[in-house]
Each structure stands twice: as structure tokens, then as C-alpha cells.
C-alpha positions in Angstrom: -29.2 80.1 -3.5 -28.2 77.0 -5.5 -29.1 74.4 -8.1 -29.0 70.8 -6.9 -28.4 68.1 -9.5 -29.3 64.5 -8.6 -28.1 61.6 -10.6 -24.9 63.6 -10.9 -22.5 60.8 -11.6 -24.6 59.1 -14.3 -24.6 59.7 -18.1 -27.2 62.4 -18.1 -26.2 64.0 -14.8 -22.7 64.5 -16.0 -24.0 66.3 -19.1 -26.2 68.5 -17.0 -23.2 69.5 -14.9 -21.1 70.1 -18.0 -23.7 72.5 -19.5 -24.0 74.3 -16.1 -20.2 74.7 -15.8 -19.9 78.1 -17.3 -22.9 79.6 -15.5 -22.8 82.2 -12.7 -24.8 80.2 -10.3 -23.9 77.9 -7.4 -24.1 74.2 -8.5 -24.3 71.3 -6.1 -24.1 67.6 -7.0 -25.9 65.0 -5.0 -23.7 61.9 -4.4 -23.6 59.0 -1.9 -19.8 59.5 -1.5 -18.7 63.2 -1.6 -15.1 62.2 -0.6 -14.8 60.1 -3.7 -16.6 62.3 -6.1 -14.6 63.9 -8.9 -16.5 66.9 -10.2 -15.2 69.9 -12.1 -14.0 72.9 -10.2 -16.9 75.0 -8.9 -19.3 72.0 -8.4 -20.0 71.3 -4.7 -20.4 67.6 -3.8 -23.3 67.1 -1.4 -24.0 63.8 0.4 -27.4 62.3 -0.3 -29.4 59.4 -1.6 -32.9 59.5 -3.0 -33.8 56.4 -1.0 -32.8 58.2 2.3 -35.4 60.9 2.9 -33.5 62.5 5.8 -30.4 62.9 3.6 -32.5 64.6 1.0 -33.9 67.0 3.6 -30.4 68.0 4.5 -29.3 68.3 0.9 -32.2 70.6 0.1 -31.1 73.3 2.5 -30.2 76.5 0.6 -31.4 75.0 -2.7 -33.7 77.1 -5.0 -33.9 74.8 -8.1 -33.7 71.0 -8.2 -32.8 68.7 -11.1 -34.5 65.4 -10.3 -33.3 62.3 -12.1 -34.3 59.0 -10.4 -32.3 55.8 -10.9 -33.8 52.6 -12.3 -34.7 51.1 -8.9 -37.4 48.8 -7.7 -38.7 51.7 -5.5 -38.2 54.5 -8.0 -41.7 55.8 -7.6 -41.4 56.1 -3.8 -38.0 57.9 -4.2 -39.4 60.4 -6.7 -42.6 61.2 -4.8 -40.8 61.7 -1.5 -38.2 63.9 -3.1 -40.8 66.0 -4.8 -42.6 66.4 -1.4 -39.3 67.3 0.3 -38.6 69.9 -2.4 -42.1 71.4 -2.0 -41.6 71.6 1.8 -38.2 73.2 1.3 -39.9 75.9 -0.8 -37.9 75.5 -4.0 -39.0 77.9 -6.7 -38.3 75.5 -9.5 -37.9 71.9 -10.5 -36.7 70.1 -13.7 -37.9 66.5 -13.7 -36.5 63.9 -16.1 -39.5 61.8 -17.1 -39.8 59.7 -20.3 -41.2 60.0 -23.8 -44.5 58.1 -24.2 -44.9 57.6 -20.4 -48.7 58.0 -20.5 -49.1 55.5 -23.4 -46.7 52.8 -22.1 -48.7 52.0 -19.0 -47.5 48.4 -18.9 -43.8 49.3 -18.7 -43.0 49.8 -15.0 -40.4 52.7 -15.2 -42.6 54.5 -17.8 -45.7 54.2 -15.5 -43.6 55.4 -12.5 -42.5 58.5 -14.3 -46.0 59.3 -15.5 -47.3 59.0 -12.0 -44.7 61.5 -10.8 -45.9 63.8 -13.6 -49.4 63.4 -12.2 -48.2 64.5 -8.7 -46.4 67.6 -10.3 -49.6 68.5 -12.0 -52.0 67.8 -9.0 -49.8 69.7 -6.6 -49.2 72.5 -9.0 -45.4 72.3 -8.6 -43.3 74.9 -10.6 -41.7 72.3 -12.8 -40.3 71.7 -16.3 -40.9 68.1 -17.3 -38.5 66.7 -19.8 -39.5 63.5 -21.6 -36.5 61.9 -23.3 -36.9 59.1 -25.8 -34.4 56.2 -26.0 -30.9 57.4 -25.4 -28.8 57.3 -28.5 -25.7 56.7 -26.4 -27.1 53.4 -25.2 -26.0 52.0 -28.5 -22.3 52.6 -27.7 -22.7 49.4 -25.6 -23.0 47.6 -28.9 -19.3 48.1 -29.7 -18.2 44.5 -29.5 -21.1 43.1 -31.4 -20.7 45.7 -34.1 -16.9 45.5 -34.5 -16.4 41.8 -33.9 -19.6 40.3 -35.4 -21.1 43.0 -37.6 -24.4 42.8 -35.7 -26.6 45.4 -34.2 -28.2 43.6 -31.3 -30.8 45.9 -29.7 -34.2 44.5 -30.7 -35.8 47.9 -31.5 -38.1 46.6 -34.3 -39.4 48.3 -37.4 -41.9 50.9 -36.2 -39.3 53.7 -35.4 -37.9 55.4 -32.4 -37.0 59.1 -32.2 -33.8 58.5 -30.3 -32.3 61.5 -28.5 -28.6 62.4 -27.8 -27.8 62.7 -24.1 -25.8 65.8 -24.9 -29.1 67.4 -26.0 -30.8 66.2 -22.7 -28.1 67.9 -20.7 -28.3 71.1 -22.7 -32.1 71.3 -22.4 -32.0 70.5 -18.7 -29.4 73.2 -18.0 -31.3 75.8 -20.0 -34.4 75.2 -18.0 -32.6 75.0 -14.6 -30.9 78.4 -15.3 -34.2 80.0 -16.6 -35.9 79.0 -13.3 -33.0 79.9 -11.1 -32.7 83.4 -12.7 -36.4 84.1 -12.5 -37.7 86.4 -9.7 -40.1 83.6 -8.5 -41.8 80.4 -9.5 -42.6 80.0 -13.2 -45.5 78.1 -14.7 -45.3 74.3 -15.5 -44.1 73.3 -18.9 -43.1 70.1 -20.6 -40.8 69.2 -23.6 -40.4 66.0 -25.5 -36.7 65.3 -25.9 -36.4 63.6 -29.2 -34.2 63.2 -32.2 -34.9 64.5 -35.7 -35.2 61.0 -37.3 -37.3 57.9 -36.4 -34.8 55.2 -36.4 -35.7 51.6 -37.2 -33.7 48.3 -37.2 -33.1 48.9 -40.9 -32.0 52.5 -40.8 -29.8 51.9 -37.7 -28.0 49.0 -39.3 -27.5 51.1 -42.5 -26.0 53.9 -40.5 -23.5 51.6 -38.8 -22.7 49.8 -42.1 -21.9 53.1 -43.8 -19.8 54.5 -40.9 -17.9 51.2 -40.4 -17.6 50.4 -44.1 -18.8 46.9 -43.6 -22.1 45.1 -43.6 -23.9 45.3 -40.3 -27.0 43.1 -39.9 -29.8 43.4 -37.4 -29.8 40.7 -34.7 -33.6 40.3 -34.7 -36.6 40.9 -32.5 -36.1 38.0 -30.0 -37.0 39.4 -26.6 -36.1 36.1 -24.8 -32.5 36.6 -25.9 -32.5 40.2 -24.7 -33.9 39.4 -21.3 -31.4 36.6 -20.7 -28.5 38.8 -21.8 -29.6 41.6 -19.5 -29.9 39.2 -16.5 -26.2 38.6 -16.7 -25.5 42.1 -15.4 -28.8 43.4 -14.0 -31.6 42.2 -11.6 -34.3 40.1 -13.1 -37.0 42.8 -12.5 -34.9 45.3 -14.5 -34.3 42.9 -17.3 -38.0 42.2 -17.5 -38.8 46.0 -17.4 -36.4 46.5 -20.4 -38.0 43.6 -22.2 -41.5 45.2 -21.8 -40.1 48.5 -23.1 -38.7 46.8 -26.2 -41.9 44.9 -26.7 -43.8 48.2 -26.9 -41.1 49.7 -29.2 -41.6 46.7 -31.5 -45.4 46.9 -31.4 -46.1 50.6 -31.4 -42.8 52.5 -31.9 -42.0 55.8 -30.3 -42.0 58.4 -33.1 -42.1 62.1 -32.4 -44.1 64.6 -34.4 -42.5 67.3 -36.4 -44.0 69.9 -34.0 -42.3 68.1 -31.0 -38.9 68.1 -32.8 -39.3 71.8 -33.7 -40.3 72.7 -30.2 -37.1 71.1 -28.8 -35.1 72.9 -31.5 -36.5 76.2 -30.2 -35.4 75.4 -26.7 -31.9 74.4 -27.8 -31.5 77.2 -30.3 -30.5 74.6 -32.9 -31.6 71.3 -34.4 -31.3 68.2 -32.2 -28.4 65.9 -33.0 -29.1 63.0 -35.3 -28.4 59.3 -34.9 -26.0 59.4 -37.9 -24.1 62.3 -36.3 -23.6 60.1 -33.2 -22.6 57.1 -35.2 -20.0 59.0 -37.2 -18.5 60.5 -34.1 -18.5 57.2 -32.2 -16.8 55.3 -35.0 -14.1 58.1 -35.2 -13.5 57.8 -31.4 -13.3 54.0 -31.6 -10.7 54.3 -34.4 -8.6 56.5 -32.2 -8.7 54.0 -29.4 
């Protein structure tokens, strides 16, 4: 039997595959274009698309454990619910679903509400799943390179309440550990959920300070203007997605997304180490930029 990884060519999916690379199980990666896929040796490319239910039925043959990561799409909820149903019909013994931190609370943010609804299906149907709830991805801030280096500005309007940002490498590590635990089990294991969070609640002030220290120059915060954010995102994303991101940032500014000490410690127990910090990411990123 095999583990099937969806979202395999994205930031998180690549990390999941990397952490599964040295395992002794068969790993398959779902992709729209297997002929063009460039995976590490040992990873089997499988054609499929979460929006094409027949292709998912085909891809699920011989799969015992599924890693389910849905793209930011207008029909994300439909894709996820259908894929969960296909996995159940295929008789998989385990699932690892990538949800979101604060999904239940942020009911007015479309992609948060979608993921929380998928969690409700997992619970109501008693699916043998691990639900992983990552906070804001630390690596999102690598996209601030030009603003940071050229203008000395951190431009993501995260506000002052605090966000327990998580490193995507920790997401991949946590997912791989749970996939392997479920794959190696004799049968289905009980449902479980983890908050995937960083050790520090980062604010506009502390993020700017971290970049200022690492770059050895003053980095100022660009402010809380959500109109500017939405218009900037519209230059490279559909309007519905730009608005979704605006609503997410609005909730970050109003309520924050801060993990409890118990949630951080629980993740540390899963990883077997402390989660990576934002300052660790900043230091490593600045070193990489300096090397070109």
C-alpha cells in the first residue's frame, strides 16, 4: 500500500515529500502533469486533480493513507468534501488533512470557514484522520524581499495583536510523522488534531525589529491599510482571493491568532523538538539572500 500526497508541487507538499523521502513506504505524488513533474527518486507521480473526481478515484487505487491539502480555489470546499468521500469509499485506513489555525473562530473568512466545514465532515463521518491546523506561514514573508531590501519596509498588514506564525518545514515534518504513524499501524487509528504554531506571537513591531536586526538597517512597518493590500493582491490574484486575504488580515488585526503555551508544547512533543522561531527564519533568509 502507499501514501498519496496532494498539493505535491506546492510549498507545503514539497516539504511533506522531503520528510517522507527516507522512509520505507511507497510515496505517490498527485499532479496534473506527471510527465513534467520533477520529484526525487522514489516518489511516483500520479495524474490527478482535486476538481476532477474521476481522476481522484483512479489515483486512490492502492492508497492506504492520504495527505489532503486543498488549493485556494473558489470551489475548495467541494473539492475537499468530494475527496474525503472518495477516500472513505476507497477504504483508506488513514488521512492527514491540512486545515487552518482558528478555523472555527474566523467564520467570516471564506477559506477558514471552508476548512472548518471539512473538519466537521471528518468528525461527523468518524474518519480516521489527523487534522493539522497551521497558523500563518512564516515563509510567506520571503515575498517581502524587494520591499525589505529596497525600501526598508515590511508590508504585510498583520497588526499588533500577534500571530503565532509557523515554519513550513515544521508543517512538513509534522505531516510526515502522522502519515507514517498511520501507514505503519495495523488498522485505522483514532482522530487527533494539532495546532501547528510557532513559539512566539509576532506583531508588526516584533517582525520589523527582527528584520532590522538581521539586515542591520531600520525596517519600518508599512501600516494596517487593507485597501492597499487588496489592490496589491489583485495585480496577481483573482478578486475573490484578494478579498479573502483581506478578510483574513482584518481578523488578524482585530483579534490576532496567538497560540497557547500548551498548544506550542504539544507540537514540540510531536516534532521531538521545539518549533522553529520567526527569528530563526529571518536569520537564515537574510544569509541566503546575501549569497544570492
